[in-house]
Residue, then its C-alpha position, 0 to 999 in steps of 0.5 A: a089177925a092174919l088178915s089184919t097183917w095182910m092188909k096192912p100195906l093198904i090199911e093201918p091195923v087198928l083202923f082196920m080191925r075197928a072197921l072189920a068188927a064193925g062191918i061184921s057187926a052190921m052183917w049179923n044185924n042185917d035185916g035185908s033192907l040194905g042188900n046182901n051181906a057183902n053190900v052191908f059190910n062194904r058200905i060200913f067198912f069203907d065208910q070207916v077206912g076210905g081208900n081205894q075200894r077196888q084195890i082193897l077188895d082185891a086184896f080181901d080175895s087174894f087173902y082168901s085164895t092164899e094166906f087164909l088156907n094156912l089157917q087150917r093148922y089151927t083147925g081140927c077134923d071130926p071124922a064123924a062129919r064125913q060119916v054123916m055126910e056119906w050116910v046122908r048122900a047114900n040116902g038122897i037127903r039134900v044138904v045146905i051148908a047153913t053156915q053164918p054168911v060172914f065169909p065169901l064163898p072160897a073161905n066156906l069152900a076151904r073150911l069144908r075141905w078142912a072138915d074133910v067133906p069137900a063141895d067137890e065130893f059132896e053135892y050141896e044144894l046151897i053154901t050160904s056166904y056173905d054175897l049170897m045171903r041178905a041176912s044172918k042167923p038167927h033172922r027169919m029172913y036167913f032161913e026163909d030165903i033158904l027155903t024159897s031158893l030151894h022150894l021147901t017148907p020148914q017141915d021139910c027141913c032139920m037144922v043141925g048146929d052147934s050154936l044155941e043162939t043162932d042155929i036152934p032158934a030155927r026151931t021157932y020157925g018150924f024146923s026140927t033142930f039137932w044141937v051138936h054140943r061138942n062135948r061142951n059142959a053147958p047142959a042147956q036143958h031149958v033149950e028145946t031141941d029135937g036132938r042133941g049130942s055129938l056128931e056120932d050121936l047125930l048119925i045115930w039120930l038120923q038113922 
């Protein structure tokens, strides 16, 4: 909603939201054959809205460096996230922020600050963003591209995430997995994971 309002001087809101949804859907379904997620988004989005592409892209960049930061008030911070990262750092474990790559990097950096695990304090091996990745979770290519870039095998890695639909499928590719259920009621007993629970439980599990 904030982005739609921001872009209103350039694109009528209903048209913008329709094109935005189409672009996001294209990124979710990207199989890598058409380039990275940013290329896929731009192709679908601008086919629908037209306009001055450079001017619109500059407006996107301006939004994420200014107005987007005000959305922190709608978020919450789990103190266990920092506890996990401090333990991980102390034990020399490499960390990838394997978030769904539908945001530009500045948005993901802001989200990490909101979570009190900022990238300028914790050294992340990689932060997946839409201009970097050519597939989205749970596509195999998403995970394979991370492994290739860091010279790792699935057996070297554990995928920690709160989505049974996009994170935990990494297990089918050979990763160990930990499902952060965030106190949701769905038991999901039928889903196989190596661990599950809160972020506090994750810290105990890692230890």
